[in-house]
N, C-alpha and C positions, 0 to 999 in steps of 0.2 A: 766732335762727332756724337758724343752722348747727348748733347743738347738737342741736336737735330732729331735724333731718334725719339727722345722724350716728347718733343713738340709734335712729331708725326703721330705717335700712338695716342697722345692726349687728345688731339683734335679728332681722331677717329673715334675714340671712346665717347666723346661728348656729342658725336653725331654731326660734325661739320662736313659739308659736301667734300667728296674725295678730291675734286679739282682744286678747291681752295686749300685743303690740307696739304696737298703736294706742293702747291705754289708757295705757301707760307714756310713750309719746312725747307724747300729749296733756297728761298731767299735768306732764311736764317743761316743756312750753310754757307752761302756766299759771304754774308757779313762776318761770319765766324772766321773764315780763312783769309779774308782780304779787306774787311772793313768797307768803307764807302766806295773805294775804287772798284771792288768786285761787285758791289751792289748795282753799279751802273751797267753791269753786264746782263742783268735780269731781263730787260726788255728785248735785248738782242737775242738772248737764248730763247725767249718766249716765241719770238717770230721765227727763228731758225728751226724750232721744233716742229713747225707746221709747213715749212718751206720745202715741201716735197711734192712733185707733180702727181705721184701715184695716190696721194691722199685725196685727190679730187674725186676718185672713184667712190669714196664712202658716201657723200651726200647723194650722189646719183643712185646708188643701190638702195639707199634708204627711201628716196622718193619713189623709186620703182615699186618697192614694197607697199608704200602708202597707196599708190595708184591701184595696185592689184587688190588690196583689201577693200578699197572704197568702191571699185567697179564690179565686184562680184567674181573676179577671176579666181580668188581663193575658193569660193563655193563651188565653182565648176571643177576645180582640181579635186576637191573633196568628193564630189559626186562621181567622178571618174574612178577614184580610188575605191569608193564604196561598190561600184559596179564590178571591180576586179576581185575583191576579197570579202565583200559584205555578206555573202551567203554563209561564211564560216561561223562557228561558235565564237563569240566575241568579235563579230565582223566589223562593227563600228570602231573598235579599238585597233584592229588590223588596218582599217581604212585610214585611221588617224596617222599611223606610222607611214603608210604609203604616201599620203598627202604631204607629210613633212618632207619626204624625199623630193617630191615634185616641187614643193614650195621652196626648198633649199636651193634649187638650181636657178633661182631668180633674185633672191634678196641677200642671202648670206648672213642673216641676223636672227639669232635665237629668240630674242625678245619679240620681234615682229611675228614670228611663227606662234609664239605663246599667246600673244594678244589676239591674233587672227582666229586661231582655232579655239582659244578659250571663249570667244564670243559666239562661235558657230558650232563646232563639233562637241564641246563639253555639254551644252544644253541639250543637243540631240541625243547624246549618249545617256544622259540622266533621264530623258523622256522615254528612252527605250528600256530603262530598268537597271542601268549601271549605277553603282554607288558613286557619289560625287567625288570623294577623295581619289578613287581609282581612276575616274575619268580625267581628273586634273593631272594625276601622276603620269598617265599615258601621254598626255599632251606635252607636259614638261620634258619627259624622257625623249620624246621625238623631236623636241625643239632644238636640241643641241646638234642634230643632224644638219641644221641650217648653216652654222658657221664651220662645219666640217666638210660637207660637199660644196664645191665651188659654185658661185663666187663666195668669198668669205672676207669680211672686213678685217678680222684678226690676221688673216694671211697677208692682206694688203699692208697692214701696219708692220708685221714682222719682216716681210720681204723688203719694205722700204727702209726700215731701220738697219737691217743686217746685210743689205746688198745681196739677198738671195732671190733667185728667179721666182717671181710671183706666178708665172705660168706653170713652173715646176711644182710649186706648192699646191696650186689648184689641181693639177693632175694627180698629185700624190694623195689628195684628200678624198678622192672618189671611192676607192675600195674601203677605207676605214668607215666612211659614212654609210655605205651600203651594208657593211657588216654589222654596224650598230642597229640598223633597221631590221635585219634578218634575226639577230639574236633577241631583240626586244619583242619581235613577233613570236619568237619561240617561247619567250616568257609568258606572253599573253595566252598562247596555246596551252602551255603547261598549267596555267592558273584557271583555264576555262571551266573545267568541271568542278574544281574545288571551290571557286567563287560563284559557280553557277552563272557564268556570264551569258547574257541573252544571245539567242540565235535568230537571225533575221528570217522573216517569213518567205522571202523570195529565194529561188534556187539560182544556180549558176545559169547564166543566159548569155550566149555569145552576141545575140542581137542587142541586149542591154549594154554590153561592153562597147560594141561598135557605135551605138547611139551616143553614149557618154563620151566616147573618144571624139566623135564628130563635134559634139558640143564644146569640148575643151581643147580641140586640136590647136587652135591659135595660141592658147595659153601654154600648152605643152611645148610648142615650137620655140618659145622664148628662151629656155635654158640651152636648147640646141644651138640657137644663134649666138648666145653669149659665150658658151664654152667652145663651140666650134671656132668662133672668131679668134678667141684668145689662144687656144691650144695650137691652132694652125699658124699663128703668127701674123694673121691678117690685121688684127687690131690689138692695141694695148688694153690692159684691164680698165684703164680710165676711159678709153674710147668705147669699150664694150659696155661700160656702165651707162654712158650717155646714150648709146644705141638702145639699151634696155628701157630707158625712160621714154625715148621717142616711140619705140614699138608699143609699150604699154599704153601710152597716151593715144596712139593711133587706133588700136583695136578697141580701147575703152570708149573713145568718142565716136568712131565711124562704123564700127562693127557691132559692138554690144550696146552702144548708145546709153551708157550707164553713168556718164559724168556730166556735170555742168561746170561753168566757169567759176561758180561759187565754190564748188568742190576743189577746184585747182588752187584757189587762194588759200583755203583751209589746209590743204595738203602741203603747200609750200611753207606756210607758217609752222606747221608741225615738224616738217623736215628741217627747217632752220633751227628750231628749238633742240631737236635731237642732235643735229650736227654740232651745234654750239656747245652742248654738254660734252660730247665726245672730244671735240677739238680743245676745249678748255682743259680736259684731263691730259690729253697728249702734250699740249704746250707746257702746262705746269709740271708734268712729269719729266719733261726734257731738262728743266732747270735742276731738279733733284738728281736726275741721271748724270748731268755734267758734274755736279758736286761729288757724286759717288765716284766718277771716273778720276777726278782730280785727287780725291783721297785714296785712290787705288783700292777701293772696297771690292770691286769685282775680282781683282787679282787675289785679294786676301781670302775671299769666300772660295774661289777656285782652289787656292792652295790648301785651305782647310779641308775641303772635300777630298782632295788628292792625298792629304795627310791621313785621313780616316781609312782610305783604301786606294790601292792602285789597280784593283780588279775592275775591268770594263763594266761588267754586269752590276756590280755593287754601286758604282758611280751613277749608272743610269737609274738604279733604284732610289738612290739618295736624291737625285734630281726630281724624279717623279714625286717623291714624298714632299719635297720642298714646294713644288708647284701646287700640289693638292691642298697643302696646309695654307699656303699664302692665298690661294684662290678662295678659300673659305671665308677670308676676312677682308679681302680687298677687291675693288672693281677690276675686272679682268683686263681692261685696256691699260690701266695704270700698272697692274702687275706685269703685263707683257713688256711695257716700255722700260720698266725698272729692271726686270730680270733678264731680258733678252741680251743686253751687253755683258751680263754675268755668265749666263749659261751657254751662249753661242760659242765663245772661245773655249769654254770648258769641254763642250761636246766635240769641238774640233781637235782638242788635245788627245781625246781618246779615239779619234779616227772616225767619228760619225759623219756621214754625208750631211751637208748643210740643209738640204731639203728634208731628209729623214729627221734631223734634229728639230727643224721648224715645225713639222707636222706633230711630232711628239709633244712639243711645248704648247702648241695651239690646242690640241685635243685635251691635254690635261687641264688647261684653263677653261675650255668649253664645259668640261664635266663640273667644274666648280660653279657654273651657272645654276646647277640644280642641287647644290649642297648648302644647308644653313650654316652660319646665320646670315650671310650676305648674298645668297644666290638670287641673282636678279630675276630669273624666270619664276622662281617661287613667289617673289613679291608681286610680280605682274599677274600671275595666275590667281593669287589670293585676292588681289584688288579687283580683277575682272569677274571672278565667280563668287567672291564672298566666303570661300572655304578657308579654314584655318591652315596656316603654314605647317603646323605640327602634324595634322592629319595627312596633308599632301606628302610631307617628308617621309612619314611612315610607309605610305603606299608606294613610295618611290624606291624603297630598299632593293627589291629584286632587280629593277631596271638599273639602278646604280651599280650593283654588283657586276652585271654583264657588261656595262659600259666601261667600268674599270678594267675588266678582263680584256676588252678590245684595246684599251690604252696600253696594257702590258704587251699585247701581241704586236702593236705598232712599234713600241719601244724596243723590243728584243728581236723582232723579225723584220729586218729591213727590206726583204724581198716583197713583203706585203705592201709596204708603203711605196717602194720605188719601182714596182712592176710597170705601172702605166707610164710614169715619166720616162723610163728607159725605152718603152715601146714606141712612144709618139714624139718625144722631144730629142 
């Protein structure tokens, strides 16, 4: 067991891609426990790690996000958000958060949100007089709303692996995601005068809101179709993802007339690359996960946590600490696949609802997207804008505090998480 752990951390330290690291460590574990006979299991485990129908939703949602970015749907959503709250002090920062909520209901990917608004809203904020690190921090803080409000690729992975209702997870993510938005907007309002955030020249205008709503109506309708279909039981998450792609293509080609066939080819190639990376991580992690199960590591970790305390709240606190620390150093998809079989049964032991536990785990890992040293959204924002990660991280501190507060509310107040699932499912 020690050899596998050493291989895993050594490859991470030297910067080997996480998918390769997981695969090599998992294969080393198979050889260690069974020699060549167990090594022959690697291809089978690799395939079975991806052999889940619900995983098909991920490339569709990724492609839908690519279509919206390329066709200008993202810009229309940002314009509508700006019409709603742009007249406030720090209006563009508030608009950034609202736009993240609207965008979240379409793609479920924080990195897509970061890249889209890093290219559009951050330059606009800097032009209006916002400091670049603050503009980047607002965008990164809002980006984790993406995989919290449904649809969410992380929820698809967790629900598929643990046999938890994906529709239930989607419904449970709505309130926490909206709460993150509200509290981050409260932070912006609190910092408004101290940082002398710019105030837009235009005043509140109902006509402007109606005009922006008309312009972006078809884009806003998309999350309604996706969530309505899933939560009503008319379509599965995978079918909803396919519908999202068809709908985005239809309005982009025939309504907005913003795409060409060349764009389609480029988006398909980019989607294939992103999907390949994610699926490599999932498949490789499944080998390591099988080795951990064979070695009974999940049971040992659960037993150790229960040994430290039998108190329900203390155990939840230890789980959150583990997730936040692991998320700082590991890709969240890999962390989820490795830790879900460990933490799922542990949360069941202390009587947590499976949907409640799933949202807690997903949200904790989402927050790690904005924490150094491996926060994916930080790296994307830095590469898009050229701003240093250290400056973005410092400006993120107030937002990080309130998002961790939301995490603790979700973890310790199950009615917040389960209110909507109980209401509609």
